[in-house]
N, C-alpha and C positions, 0 to 999 in steps of 0.2 A: 504494499499499499504506499509506504514511504517512498519507494522507488518511483511509483506512478506519479506522486505529487511532485517530486523533484523533476521528473521528465516534463510534466506539464508546465512547471515554472520556467524551465529552460526554454521550452517552446515559446512561452510568452515573451521571454527576452529576445529570442531569435526573430520573432515576428511582431514588430511594434503595432500597437492598436491604432485605430483610426484617430482617436482623440490625441494620441501622442504625435501623430503625423501632422494633424491640424495645428497643434500647439507649436510645433517646431517650424512649420512652413506656412503659417497662416497668411503672412504678408505676401508670399509668393502666389498663393491662391487668389488673393485679392487682386494682385497685379494681372494674373491671367484672366480674371473676371472682367477687368476693364478692357483688356485686349479683345475679349470676346464681344463685349458691348460695342466697342468702337468698330469692329469689323462688321457687325450686324447693322449698325446705323449708317455706315458709309463704306462704299466699296473702294474708296481712296485711302482708307485708314492704313492698310497694310502695304501700300505701294512703297517702293524703294525710296522715291523722292520724299514722301511724307515722313517716313522713318528717319531719313537724314535730317529733315527740317526739325523733327521732334528732338533729335539729339543736339542739334545746334541751339535750339531755344532752351534746352535743359542745361546746357553746359555751364552757363554763368552761375545760375542758382546752385548747380551741382558742385562746382568748385568751392564756392563759399560755404555750402552745407557741410563739406568735409571738415573745415575748420570749426564750424559751429558744433559739430558732433564731438570734437575734442573738448570744447568748452562745456557743453552740457553733460558730458560724461563725468566731469568733476563738479557737477551740480552748480555750474555757472550759467550765464546768459550773456550774449553780446548783441546789443541793439545798434551798434555803430557800424556794422559791416557794410550797409548800403552806402553810408556817407564816406567810409574809407574807400570803397570802390570808386565813388565819384572823384574823391580827392586824388587818389593815385592815378586814375585815368586822366585827369587834368594835368597832373604833374608830369607824367611821361610825355604828354602831348606838348606841353610848354617847353620841356627840355629838348625835344626833337625839333621844335620850331626854331630853336636857337642854333641848330646845326650840330648838336651833340651826337656822338656815336650811338646808334640804337642800342647796342649791347650795354654800354655804360649807363644810358638813360634807363633801361629796364632794371639793371642791378640797383641803381640808386633809388628807384621807385619802390622796389621790393623791400629795401632797407627801411624806407619810410613807413611802409605798411607794417613791417615787423616792429618798428619803434612804437607806432601808435598802439599796436596790440600789447606791447610791453607796458606802455603807460596805463592801459586798461587793467592789466593784471597787477601792476605795482600798486596802483591806487586801491584796488579791491582787496589785496592781501595785506599790504603794509599798513594802511589806515583803516582796515576793516570796513570799508564802504561797500554796501551791497552792490554786486556786479550790475544789477539792473540800473542803479542810479549812476554808477561810474561810467558805464557804456552809454547811457542816455545823454550824459554831459558831453561825451566824446562824439556822439552822433550829431548833436547840435553844433559843436565847434567845428568838426571836420566838414560838415555840409556848408557852414559859413565860409570856411577857408576855400572850399571848392568854388563857391560863387564869387568870392572876393578876388581870386587870382586873375580873372579876366572880366570882372564886373558882370558876371553871369552870361558872358558870351562864349560860344563854342570856339574851339581851336581847330582850324582847318589845315589843309595842305600837309598832311603827314606823309613822310617818305614811303615809297613802295616797299622798301626792305622791312619796314615795320608793319604796314597793313597786310603783308603776306601772312602774318600770324593769324589774321582773321579769315584767311582764305581756306581753300580745300587742299587735301592731299589725295593721291590716287584718283584724281579726276573729280569726284563729287563728295568725298568724305570730309566733313568740316574738321579742321585742325583743332579747334577748340574742344570738340567732342573727344578727340583722341587724347588730348592733354587731360581732360576730365577723367577719362577711364584710367589712364596711367596713374594719375594722382590718387584715384580711389584704390587701385591695387596696392600702391605704396603704403597708403594709410592703413589698409587692412592688415598688411604684413607687420607694420610697426605696432599696431594695437594688439595683434594676436600672438606675435612670435618674439617680441622683444621685452626686455625688463622694463623699459620706459613705458610701454603700453600696459603691462600688468600693474605697474604702480599707479597709472592713471585710473584704472578700474578700482584699485584699492582705495585711493583717495576719494573717489566719487562714492564708493560703497560705504565707507565709514572713515570720515576724516580724523576723528579722534584716535581710533585704533591705529590708523596709518602713522599718525604722529608718534604715538607711543612705541610703534615698532621701528622707529628710526627713519621713516620716509620724510624728507623735507617737503612738507605739504605745500607751503607757499611757493617754492621753486617750481613744482610740477603744475600748479594752477597757473602760474604766470607763463610758463612755457606753452600751455594750451592756448592762452590768449595771444601769445606771439604767433603761434601757428595760424590761428584764426585771422589775425591782422595781415599776415603774409599772404594767405590764400585770397583774402579780399583784395589785396594788391594785385595778385595774379589775375583775378577776374576783371579788375579795373583796367589793367593793361590790355587784356584780350578783348574787352568790350570796345575800347578805343580803337584797337586794330580792326575789329569787325565793322564798326560804324564808320571807320576812316575819319573820325573826328573826335576831339575831346569834348565831352558833354557834361557840364557841371551838375545837371539835374539827373544824371544816370543813377540807377540804383534806388530811386525813391520807393519806399515800401518793401524793398528787397528783404530786409531783416525778418519781416513777418512770414514771407514765403519760405525763407530758409528755416526758420524755427518750426514752421508747420511741417515741412518736409522731413526734418530730423525726427520730430515726434511721431509723425506718421510712419516713419521707418522703424519705430520700435525703441528708440532711445528714450529712457526715462528722464524727465525733468528733475527728478530727485537725485540723479547721478548713479554711476556704477553699473548701468545696464544698457545694452544696445551696441551699436557698431556702425561702421561706415558702409558695410554691405547693405544693411537695411535702409540706410539713408539714401543710397544710390537708387534703390527701388522706390522709395518714397518720392524722390524727385521725379522719377519717370511717371509715377501715378498722377502726380499733380499736373505734369506737363501733358499727359494724355487727356486729362479732363478738359483742359483748355483747348487742346488740339481737336477733340471731338466737337466741342461747341463751335469752334471756328469752321470746321468742315460742314456743320449743320447750318452755318450762317446766323447763329444766335448773337444777339447784342452783348457787348461786354458787360452791361449792367446785369443781365441774366446770368452771365458767367460768374460774376462775383457772388451772386446769391446762391447759385447751385454749388459753387466751389465750397462755400462754407458748410452747406448741408452734407455734401459728399465726404468732406474731410472728417466731420464729426461722426458720420455714420461709419466710415471706415475705421476710425479710432475706437468706436464703441465695439465694433465687430472684433477688432484686433484684441482689445482688452478682455472681451467676453471669452474668446477662444483661449487666450493665455491663462485666464484665471479659472476657467471651467474645470480644468484638470485638478 
């Protein structure tokens, strides 16, 4: 009898239940559901050109969302990413307009993005200012600087060697999408297979225990903000290259889309749970929703309304499946 029970238990371990599969891959099933809905509503949804357009439109939010995932994993938040994107986009455009070497201009701009992220992290950890307030102040200041640089006017006539970053590779594949995918893979490896990544999860899971175990909590939290600021800078540079113009109003409201995508991807606002892989799918789901509405010719006003409902519904489904087990 005992042998039969052991055999049954082993078979249960060998063949996972439907609930366990849903619990582990619920976001992926939601993703497939939206693909099915899109393909049924429009025969253009799964066309190669539409998929490439979808990747192009997703890439800027996607790149910033990688950095936001790091910040939220340590139970932080960064409201300044949209403003940093605009400021860095303007900065690289202004530097290029002066005749500076494109590589040097890009490197200097990335350093500025990293510095702004460092300021966010330093104020939040050193002075114990809530990240919400610290990054809100940075959002207002960075947006003001972006507008001040040219009195709110765009910067035109960027060199072709720079605008090529916003072009295509292999004929039709957008380079920004390739960069987004590569950065996502790098971030997944860092979070999953390095000591740095494991300590980020530890800090987000229990800050006090991490401190008592010898992890320099402030240092790791600050690094996450630096990563977020740097990636916002990357997105700002790529957006200017794609638009072929430095636009001081770029990235308005981006922070809300980014936070929604990260949370939709399964990363907990309480920290310590989630990952960049889920964020990648979360970004695609949000982009698919907008894309479906565009293919159906719905007004942007309706898009905003339905986007809110669908995000909440998807999150409720995600949480229900996760906690049902």
